[in-house]
TORKOL-4160 file (C-alpha; in steps of 0.2 Angstrom, whole numbers, padded with zeros to 4 digits, m for minus):
297
<pt num="1" X="0170" Y="0116" Z="0252"/>
<pt num="2" X="0155" Y="0110" Z="0262"/>
<pt num="3" X="0145" Y="0095" Z="0258"/>
<pt num="4" X="0128" Y="0090" Z="0264"/>
<pt num="5" X="0123" Y="0072" Z="0266"/>
<pt num="6" X="0105" Y="0065" Z="0263"/>
<pt num="7" X="0100" Y="0048" Z="0269"/>
<pt num="8" X="0082" Y="0042" Z="0268"/>
<pt num="9" X="0076" Y="0060" Z="0266"/>
<pt num="10" X="0085" Y="0067" Z="0280"/>
<pt num="11" X="0099" Y="0080" Z="0278"/>
<pt num="12" X="0115" Y="0080" Z="0288"/>
<pt num="13" X="0130" Y="0092" Z="0289"/>
<pt num="14" X="0137" Y="0101" Z="0281"/>
<pt num="15" X="0154" Y="0092" Z="0282"/>
<pt num="16" X="0171" Y="0095" Z="0274"/>
<pt num="17" X="0177" Y="0084" Z="0261"/>
<pt num="18" X="0190" Y="0076" Z="0273"/>
<pt num="19" X="0176" Y="0073" Z="0286"/>
<pt num="20" X="0165" Y="0064" Z="0272"/>
<pt num="21" X="0180" Y="0053" Z="0268"/>
<pt num="22" X="0182" Y="0048" Z="0286"/>
<pt num="23" X="0164" Y="0044" Z="0288"/>
<pt num="24" X="0164" Y="0033" Z="0272"/>
<pt num="25" X="0180" Y="0024" Z="0279"/>
<pt num="26" X="0172" Y="0022" Z="0296"/>
<pt num="27" X="0155" Y="0016" Z="0290"/>
<pt num="28" X="0146" Y="0031" Z="0297"/>
<pt num="29" X="0141" Y="0036" Z="0279"/>
<pt num="30" X="0137" Y="0024" Z="0265"/>
<pt num="31" X="0143" Y="0025" Z="0247"/>
<pt num="32" X="0125" Y="0025" Z="0241"/>
<pt num="33" X="0120" Y="0040" Z="0252"/>
<pt num="34" X="0117" Y="0056" Z="0242"/>
<pt num="35" X="0129" Y="0071" Z="0243"/>
<pt num="36" X="0127" Y="0089" Z="0238"/>
<pt num="37" X="0141" Y="0102" Z="0237"/>
<pt num="38" X="0137" Y="0119" Z="0243"/>
<pt num="39" X="0132" Y="0130" Z="0229"/>
<pt num="40" X="0128" Y="0116" Z="0217"/>
<pt num="41" X="0110" Y="0110" Z="0213"/>
<pt num="42" X="0113" Y="0091" Z="0209"/>
<pt num="43" X="0114" Y="0077" Z="0222"/>
<pt num="44" X="0125" Y="0062" Z="0218"/>
<pt num="45" X="0130" Y="0046" Z="0227"/>
<pt num="46" X="0144" Y="0050" Z="0240"/>
<pt num="47" X="0156" Y="0037" Z="0231"/>
<pt num="48" X="0155" Y="0046" Z="0215"/>
<pt num="49" X="0156" Y="0063" Z="0223"/>
<pt num="50" X="0171" Y="0059" Z="0233"/>
<pt num="51" X="0180" Y="0052" Z="0218"/>
<pt num="52" X="0176" Y="0067" Z="0207"/>
<pt num="53" X="0182" Y="0079" Z="0220"/>
<pt num="54" X="0198" Y="0069" Z="0223"/>
<pt num="55" X="0202" Y="0069" Z="0204"/>
<pt num="56" X="0199" Y="0088" Z="0204"/>
<pt num="57" X="0211" Y="0090" Z="0218"/>
<pt num="58" X="0225" Y="0080" Z="0209"/>
<pt num="59" X="0224" Y="0090" Z="0193"/>
<pt num="60" X="0238" Y="0102" Z="0192"/>
<pt num="61" X="0233" Y="0120" Z="0190"/>
<pt num="62" X="0236" Y="0127" Z="0172"/>
<pt num="63" X="0249" Y="0141" Z="0175"/>
<pt num="64" X="0260" Y="0151" Z="0163"/>
<pt num="65" X="0248" Y="0149" Z="0149"/>
<pt num="66" X="0246" Y="0165" Z="0139"/>
<pt num="67" X="0228" Y="0158" Z="0133"/>
<pt num="68" X="0222" Y="0159" Z="0151"/>
<pt num="69" X="0215" Y="0175" Z="0159"/>
<pt num="70" X="0227" Y="0173" Z="0174"/>
<pt num="71" X="0245" Y="0171" Z="0172"/>
<pt num="72" X="0257" Y="0165" Z="0185"/>
<pt num="73" X="0276" Y="0163" Z="0182"/>
<pt num="74" X="0284" Y="0146" Z="0178"/>
<pt num="75" X="0301" Y="0153" Z="0173"/>
<pt num="76" X="0314" Y="0162" Z="0183"/>
<pt num="77" X="0307" Y="0176" Z="0194"/>
<pt num="78" X="0312" Y="0187" Z="0209"/>
<pt num="79" X="0295" Y="0190" Z="0215"/>
<pt num="80" X="0279" Y="0180" Z="0217"/>
<pt num="81" X="0266" Y="0188" Z="0206"/>
<pt num="82" X="0251" Y="0184" Z="0195"/>
<pt num="83" X="0243" Y="0194" Z="0180"/>
<pt num="84" X="0224" Y="0193" Z="0179"/>
<pt num="85" X="0211" Y="0198" Z="0166"/>
<pt num="86" X="0223" Y="0195" Z="0152"/>
<pt num="87" X="0223" Y="0201" Z="0138"/>
<pt num="88" X="0211" Y="0215" Z="0138"/>
<pt num="89" X="0213" Y="0223" Z="0155"/>
<pt num="90" X="0228" Y="0215" Z="0163"/>
<pt num="91" X="0230" Y="0218" Z="0182"/>
<pt num="92" X="0246" Y="0214" Z="0191"/>
<pt num="93" X="0248" Y="0208" Z="0209"/>
<pt num="94" X="0265" Y="0207" Z="0216"/>
<pt num="95" X="0271" Y="0200" Z="0233"/>
<pt num="96" X="0285" Y="0211" Z="0239"/>
<pt num="97" X="0296" Y="0202" Z="0253"/>
<pt num="98" X="0299" Y="0211" Z="0269"/>
<pt num="99" X="0311" Y="0226" Z="0268"/>
<pt num="100" X="0312" Y="0225" Z="0249"/>
<pt num="101" X="0306" Y="0238" Z="0237"/>
<pt num="102" X="0297" Y="0238" Z="0220"/>
<pt num="103" X="0297" Y="0252" Z="0207"/>
<pt num="104" X="0280" Y="0256" Z="0199"/>
<pt num="105" X="0275" Y="0268" Z="0185"/>
<pt num="106" X="0267" Y="0283" Z="0193"/>
<pt num="107" X="0248" Y="0282" Z="0196"/>
<pt num="108" X="0248" Y="0263" Z="0192"/>
<pt num="109" X="0245" Y="0257" Z="0210"/>
<pt num="110" X="0227" Y="0251" Z="0213"/>
<pt num="111" X="0228" Y="0242" Z="0230"/>
<pt num="112" X="0242" Y="0239" Z="0243"/>
<pt num="113" X="0244" Y="0231" Z="0260"/>
<pt num="114" X="0244" Y="0243" Z="0275"/>
<pt num="115" X="0262" Y="0241" Z="0278"/>
<pt num="116" X="0268" Y="0246" Z="0261"/>
<pt num="117" X="0276" Y="0263" Z="0261"/>
<pt num="118" X="0278" Y="0274" Z="0245"/>
<pt num="119" X="0291" Y="0286" Z="0239"/>
<pt num="120" X="0291" Y="0296" Z="0223"/>
<pt num="121" X="0307" Y="0299" Z="0213"/>
<pt num="122" X="0310" Y="0308" Z="0197"/>
<pt num="123" X="0315" Y="0297" Z="0182"/>
<pt num="124" X="0318" Y="0298" Z="0164"/>
<pt num="125" X="0320" Y="0317" Z="0162"/>
<pt num="126" X="0316" Y="0327" Z="0146"/>
<pt num="127" X="0314" Y="0311" Z="0135"/>
<pt num="128" X="0300" Y="0304" Z="0145"/>
<pt num="129" X="0292" Y="0321" Z="0146"/>
<pt num="130" X="0293" Y="0324" Z="0127"/>
<pt num="131" X="0286" Y="0306" Z="0124"/>
<pt num="132" X="0271" Y="0311" Z="0134"/>
<pt num="133" X="0275" Y="0300" Z="0149"/>
<pt num="134" X="0276" Y="0303" Z="0167"/>
<pt num="135" X="0293" Y="0310" Z="0174"/>
<pt num="136" X="0290" Y="0300" Z="0190"/>
<pt num="137" X="0292" Y="0282" Z="0196"/>
<pt num="138" X="0285" Y="0277" Z="0213"/>
<pt num="139" X="0295" Y="0265" Z="0225"/>
<pt num="140" X="0284" Y="0254" Z="0236"/>
<pt num="141" X="0293" Y="0246" Z="0251"/>
<pt num="142" X="0287" Y="0232" Z="0262"/>
<pt num="143" X="0290" Y="0237" Z="0280"/>
<pt num="144" X="0289" Y="0225" Z="0295"/>
<pt num="145" X="0284" Y="0210" Z="0284"/>
<pt num="146" X="0280" Y="0205" Z="0267"/>
<pt num="147" X="0266" Y="0215" Z="0257"/>
<pt num="148" X="0256" Y="0214" Z="0242"/>
<pt num="149" X="0253" Y="0228" Z="0229"/>
<pt num="150" X="0240" Y="0228" Z="0215"/>
<pt num="151" X="0245" Y="0237" Z="0199"/>
<pt num="152" X="0233" Y="0243" Z="0185"/>
<pt num="153" X="0241" Y="0251" Z="0170"/>
<pt num="154" X="0232" Y="0266" Z="0162"/>
<pt num="155" X="0231" Y="0258" Z="0145"/>
<pt num="156" X="0219" Y="0244" Z="0143"/>
<pt num="157" X="0228" Y="0229" Z="0136"/>
<pt num="158" X="0240" Y="0214" Z="0138"/>
<pt num="159" X="0255" Y="0213" Z="0150"/>
<pt num="160" X="0271" Y="0202" Z="0150"/>
<pt num="161" X="0285" Y="0199" Z="0161"/>
<pt num="162" X="0304" Y="0196" Z="0158"/>
<pt num="163" X="0317" Y="0192" Z="0171"/>
<pt num="164" X="0334" Y="0201" Z="0167"/>
<pt num="165" X="0349" Y="0190" Z="0172"/>
<pt num="166" X="0362" Y="0204" Z="0172"/>
<pt num="167" X="0368" Y="0202" Z="0155"/>
<pt num="168" X="0351" Y="0205" Z="0147"/>
<pt num="169" X="0345" Y="0221" Z="0139"/>
<pt num="170" X="0327" Y="0226" Z="0135"/>
<pt num="171" X="0321" Y="0241" Z="0126"/>
<pt num="172" X="0304" Y="0247" Z="0130"/>
<pt num="173" X="0292" Y="0260" Z="0121"/>
<pt num="174" X="0291" Y="0273" Z="0135"/>
<pt num="175" X="0273" Y="0270" Z="0138"/>
<pt num="176" X="0275" Y="0251" Z="0140"/>
<pt num="177" X="0284" Y="0252" Z="0157"/>
<pt num="178" X="0274" Y="0245" Z="0172"/>
<pt num="179" X="0285" Y="0240" Z="0186"/>
<pt num="180" X="0302" Y="0232" Z="0190"/>
<pt num="181" X="0313" Y="0226" Z="0204"/>
<pt num="182" X="0326" Y="0238" Z="0212"/>
<pt num="183" X="0341" Y="0230" Z="0203"/>
<pt num="184" X="0333" Y="0234" Z="0186"/>
<pt num="185" X="0340" Y="0250" Z="0179"/>
<pt num="186" X="0328" Y="0260" Z="0169"/>
<pt num="187" X="0336" Y="0273" Z="0158"/>
<pt num="188" X="0329" Y="0284" Z="0144"/>
<pt num="189" X="0335" Y="0284" Z="0126"/>
<pt num="190" X="0327" Y="0297" Z="0116"/>
<pt num="191" X="0326" Y="0294" Z="0097"/>
<pt num="192" X="0326" Y="0313" Z="0093"/>
<pt num="193" X="0314" Y="0321" Z="0081"/>
<pt num="194" X="0313" Y="0307" Z="0068"/>
<pt num="195" X="0295" Y="0303" Z="0072"/>
<pt num="196" X="0287" Y="0320" Z="0074"/>
<pt num="197" X="0282" Y="0321" Z="0055"/>
<pt num="198" X="0269" Y="0307" Z="0059"/>
<pt num="199" X="0267" Y="0309" Z="0077"/>
<pt num="200" X="0274" Y="0292" Z="0080"/>
<pt num="201" X="0291" Y="0295" Z="0087"/>
<pt num="202" X="0301" Y="0280" Z="0095"/>
<pt num="203" X="0304" Y="0285" Z="0113"/>
<pt num="204" X="0313" Y="0271" Z="0122"/>
<pt num="205" X="0318" Y="0265" Z="0139"/>
<pt num="206" X="0333" Y="0255" Z="0141"/>
<pt num="207" X="0331" Y="0241" Z="0154"/>
<pt num="208" X="0347" Y="0232" Z="0161"/>
<pt num="209" X="0352" Y="0224" Z="0177"/>
<pt num="210" X="0345" Y="0209" Z="0187"/>
<pt num="211" X="0327" Y="0206" Z="0192"/>
<pt num="212" X="0309" Y="0206" Z="0186"/>
<pt num="213" X="0302" Y="0218" Z="0173"/>
<pt num="214" X="0284" Y="0220" Z="0168"/>
<pt num="215" X="0277" Y="0229" Z="0153"/>
<pt num="216" X="0260" Y="0232" Z="0145"/>
<pt num="217" X="0252" Y="0236" Z="0129"/>
<pt num="218" X="0237" Y="0244" Z="0121"/>
<pt num="219" X="0228" Y="0229" Z="0114"/>
<pt num="220" X="0235" Y="0211" Z="0114"/>
<pt num="221" X="0253" Y="0207" Z="0114"/>
<pt num="222" X="0263" Y="0196" Z="0102"/>
<pt num="223" X="0281" Y="0190" Z="0105"/>
<pt num="224" X="0290" Y="0188" Z="0088"/>
<pt num="225" X="0307" Y="0179" Z="0086"/>
<pt num="226" X="0318" Y="0188" Z="0074"/>
<pt num="227" X="0332" Y="0180" Z="0064"/>
<pt num="228" X="0338" Y="0192" Z="0051"/>
<pt num="229" X="0327" Y="0207" Z="0046"/>
<pt num="230" X="0310" Y="0212" Z="0052"/>
<pt num="231" X="0300" Y="0228" Z="0050"/>
<pt num="232" X="0287" Y="0234" Z="0063"/>
<pt num="233" X="0277" Y="0251" Z="0062"/>
<pt num="234" X="0284" Y="0261" Z="0077"/>
<pt num="235" X="0267" Y="0263" Z="0084"/>
<pt num="236" X="0266" Y="0244" Z="0086"/>
<pt num="237" X="0283" Y="0242" Z="0094"/>
<pt num="238" X="0282" Y="0237" Z="0113"/>
<pt num="239" X="0299" Y="0230" Z="0117"/>
<pt num="240" X="0314" Y="0222" Z="0109"/>
<pt num="241" X="0329" Y="0213" Z="0115"/>
<pt num="242" X="0346" Y="0222" Z="0115"/>
<pt num="243" X="0354" Y="0210" Z="0103"/>
<pt num="244" X="0344" Y="0218" Z="0089"/>
<pt num="245" X="0350" Y="0232" Z="0078"/>
<pt num="246" X="0337" Y="0245" Z="0074"/>
<pt num="247" X="0334" Y="0260" Z="0063"/>
<pt num="248" X="0318" Y="0271" Z="0061"/>
<pt num="249" X="0313" Y="0276" Z="0043"/>
<pt num="250" X="0298" Y="0281" Z="0033"/>
<pt num="251" X="0289" Y="0269" Z="0022"/>
<pt num="252" X="0289" Y="0274" Z="0003"/>
<pt num="253" X="0296" Y="0291" Z="0005"/>
<pt num="254" X="0288" Y="0308" Z="0011"/>
<pt num="255" X="0273" Y="0306" Z="m0001"/>
<pt num="256" X="0268" Y="0290" Z="0008"/>
<pt num="257" X="0272" Y="0297" Z="0025"/>
<pt num="258" X="0260" Y="0311" Z="0023"/>
<pt num="259" X="0246" Y="0303" Z="0011"/>
<pt num="260" X="0246" Y="0284" Z="0014"/>
<pt num="261" X="0241" Y="0283" Z="0032"/>
<pt num="262" X="0257" Y="0274" Z="0036"/>
<pt num="263" X="0270" Y="0282" Z="0046"/>
<pt num="264" X="0287" Y="0277" Z="0052"/>
<pt num="265" X="0293" Y="0260" Z="0054"/>
<pt num="266" X="0307" Y="0252" Z="0064"/>
<pt num="267" X="0318" Y="0241" Z="0054"/>
<pt num="268" X="0326" Y="0227" Z="0065"/>
<pt num="269" X="0341" Y="0216" Z="0060"/>
<pt num="270" X="0350" Y="0202" Z="0069"/>
<pt num="271" X="0344" Y="0189" Z="0082"/>
<pt num="272" X="0332" Y="0192" Z="0096"/>
<pt num="273" X="0314" Y="0195" Z="0101"/>
<pt num="274" X="0302" Y="0209" Z="0097"/>
<pt num="275" X="0285" Y="0212" Z="0106"/>
<pt num="276" X="0272" Y="0221" Z="0097"/>
<pt num="277" X="0254" Y="0227" Z="0101"/>
<pt num="278" X="0239" Y="0223" Z="0090"/>
<pt num="279" X="0232" Y="0240" Z="0092"/>
<pt num="280" X="0238" Y="0258" Z="0095"/>
<pt num="281" X="0228" Y="0273" Z="0103"/>
<pt num="282" X="0230" Y="0285" Z="0088"/>
<pt num="283" X="0223" Y="0273" Z="0076"/>
<pt num="284" X="0208" Y="0270" Z="0087"/>
<pt num="285" X="0206" Y="0289" Z="0090"/>
<pt num="286" X="0206" Y="0291" Z="0071"/>
<pt num="287" X="0193" Y="0277" Z="0069"/>
<pt num="288" X="0181" Y="0285" Z="0082"/>
<pt num="289" X="0183" Y="0303" Z="0075"/>
<pt num="290" X="0169" Y="0302" Z="0062"/>
<pt num="291" X="0157" Y="0296" Z="0076"/>
<pt num="292" X="0160" Y="0311" Z="0087"/>
<pt num="293" X="0145" Y="0321" Z="0093"/>
<pt num="294" X="0144" Y="0337" Z="0083"/>
<pt num="295" X="0139" Y="0354" Z="0090"/>
<pt num="296" X="0122" Y="0361" Z="0085"/>
<pt num="297" X="0127" Y="0379" Z="0087"/>
């Protein structure tokens, strides 16, 4: 921050805020002298300028707020990270300590430090393939020092983070996985052909172990506490905790399944959390279909 001082029509500087404070303390600058912060248009007395800038420095940053477009962790976490551009186009930046590795969904890396080394490994097998997801997860290792990686999921939407303690268990819709620490185990759990009637099968990844886990949505994300029974359309399920029992079923029988526009639902029972997405790609595709360009042939 650079400050220009004006006294009797003459400009001096620019100076740093610390230099201005020292000049005020020593009498080199007067409280009635005018000051201007670089990039600002207004001139204000140095006494007022110094006070305002000091108060701004003392205000704690707003972190961990889901209403902010930048999220930094306040709870337990293994890696330093921030999530920017929430909730529309979330972008994850993770600091990876020296000689440690981060697992990232294939094709999600946007930027990385020059000392980051990537390896590709096959994960998930047939279930992820049938779910329309990548069979591969990339591993990024920081060699010779800490490194930074920027991660941009393919789906536009929100992103969230949980820290697994070792006893926790999180199920993710397969398309929701973004990244995780190396001690987080990501296993596939395919729900079979239950969803093929409506195109809304529930393909799940079971995440266990210890460490950070990031996942994203299409649209905004809502975390819902469940105590008892709760029903969510399968296309809106993003994640849920392992303490919940679940089953996939149709709404209103086969007639409703084919004619009502509603597909399959996931019925949860017990105590835990469910994360849902406010939109889903197939509904958006159906909404845009009438507006498609038509051939003149």
